[in-house]
Each structure stands twice: as C-alpha cells, then as structure tokens.
C-alpha positions as CSV (number, residue, x, y, z in Angstrom):
1,X,-77.2,142.1,151.8
2,X,-78.1,145.2,149.7
3,X,-79.9,147.8,151.6
4,X,-83.3,148.7,150.2
5,X,-83.3,152.2,148.7
6,X,-85.8,153.5,151.3
7,X,-83.4,152.6,154.1
8,X,-80.2,153.4,152.3
9,X,-77.6,155.1,154.5
10,X,-75.6,158.0,153.4
11,X,-72.0,156.8,153.6
12,X,-69.1,159.1,154.4
13,X,-66.5,160.1,151.8
14,X,-64.0,157.8,153.4
15,X,-66.3,154.8,153.2
16,X,-67.2,155.5,149.6
17,X,-63.5,155.9,148.6
18,X,-62.6,152.6,150.2
19,X,-65.5,150.9,148.5
20,X,-64.4,152.4,145.2
21,X,-60.9,151.2,145.7
22,X,-62.3,147.7,146.1
23,X,-62.6,147.5,142.3
24,X,-58.9,148.3,141.6
25,X,-57.0,145.1,140.8
26,X,-54.8,143.9,143.7
27,X,-55.8,146.8,145.9
28,X,-59.2,145.1,146.3
29,X,-57.5,142.4,148.4
30,X,-55.9,144.9,150.7
31,X,-59.2,146.8,151.1
32,X,-61.0,143.6,151.8
33,X,-58.6,142.6,154.6
34,X,-58.4,146.0,156.2
35,X,-62.2,146.8,156.1
36,X,-63.8,143.4,156.4
37,X,-66.1,144.5,159.2
38,X,-67.8,147.2,157.2
39,X,-70.7,145.8,155.1
40,X,-70.7,148.4,152.3
41,X,-66.9,148.2,151.7
42,X,-66.8,144.5,152.0
43,X,-69.7,144.1,149.5
44,X,-67.8,146.1,146.8
45,X,-64.4,144.6,147.6
46,X,-65.6,141.0,147.3
47,X,-67.1,141.8,143.9
48,X,-63.9,143.6,142.9
49,X,-61.8,140.6,144.0
50,X,-63.9,138.2,141.8
51,X,-63.7,140.6,138.8
52,X,-59.9,140.8,139.2
53,X,-59.5,137.0,139.5
54,X,-61.7,136.4,136.4
55,X,-59.8,139.1,134.5
56,X,-56.5,137.3,135.1
57,X,-58.0,133.9,134.3
58,X,-59.5,135.1,131.0
59,X,-56.2,136.9,130.0
60,X,-54.8,133.6,128.8
61,X,-57.7,132.6,126.6
62,X,-57.3,133.6,122.9
63,X,-59.9,135.9,121.4
64,X,-62.9,135.0,123.7
65,X,-60.9,135.9,126.8
66,X,-60.2,139.4,125.4
67,X,-63.9,139.9,124.7
68,X,-64.8,138.8,128.2
69,X,-62.2,141.1,129.7
70,X,-63.9,144.0,128.0
71,X,-67.1,143.2,129.9
72,X,-65.1,142.8,133.1
73,X,-63.5,146.2,132.6
74,X,-66.9,147.7,132.1
75,X,-68.2,146.0,135.3
76,X,-65.1,147.4,137.1
77,X,-65.8,150.9,136.0
78,X,-69.6,150.8,136.8
79,X,-68.9,149.2,140.2
80,X,-66.3,151.9,141.0
81,X,-68.8,154.7,140.0
82,X,-71.7,153.1,142.0
83,X,-69.5,152.6,145.0
84,X,-68.3,156.2,144.8
85,X,-71.9,157.3,144.7
86,X,-72.7,155.3,147.8
87,X,-74.9,152.7,146.1
88,X,-75.1,149.0,146.2
89,X,-74.8,147.4,142.8
90,X,-74.6,143.7,142.1
91,X,-72.4,142.7,139.2
92,X,-74.2,140.3,136.9
93,X,-73.4,136.6,137.6
94,X,-70.4,137.5,139.8
95,X,-72.4,139.4,142.4
96,X,-74.2,136.2,143.6
97,X,-70.8,134.4,143.9
98,X,-69.3,137.4,145.8
99,X,-72.1,137.2,148.4
100,X,-71.0,133.6,149.3
101,X,-67.5,134.6,150.1
102,X,-66.9,134.5,153.9
103,X,-64.0,136.4,155.5
C-alpha cells in the first residue's frame, strides 16, 4: 500500500491534517469512518486505531504495560509527524496488522 518515494504524491494540507488526526486516540475511529475512501488517510487512521487499542489494553498490565505504552506513545508521535509531512510510515509490528483491516 505505501507509495514508492519516486511516485509519492504531494498531499494537500487538509489530507495531511486528517491523516495526522488518525493518530489521536478516539478521534482515529471518526477519521477512519469519515475518510475511508482516501488511501493515505485510511493508512494512517488504521495504524492509529491499532495503537490506541493496544494502549488501552496495556494500560491494565502492571509495570510491563507502562513500558509498552511508552513505546506506543512514541509511535503515535512519530506517526503523527510523518502523516503531517505527507509520508507513509509503517509502525513496527502493528503496521502489518493495520494493512489487513478491511473497512
């Protein structure tokens, strides 16, 4: 699904803003439902949704959950920055799972 860098399109500010909002917890679901037809926005919103779900699941684990949530927060931040820059970026491990989500 990622576009090779040679063929990468320049996305509008609106598209990049929606893609960045895809990494904000809870809002990612709204973005995914509203913009499910746009490949760039959908790519980032699916990853944001998985990060959000994992974050809430890990919240209830003792100390290991807190450590994992630090990584997820970093992934959220990097994904948000990459989406705002108009780039595709696959989150380690979760990126492959996000591609399998069909909406």
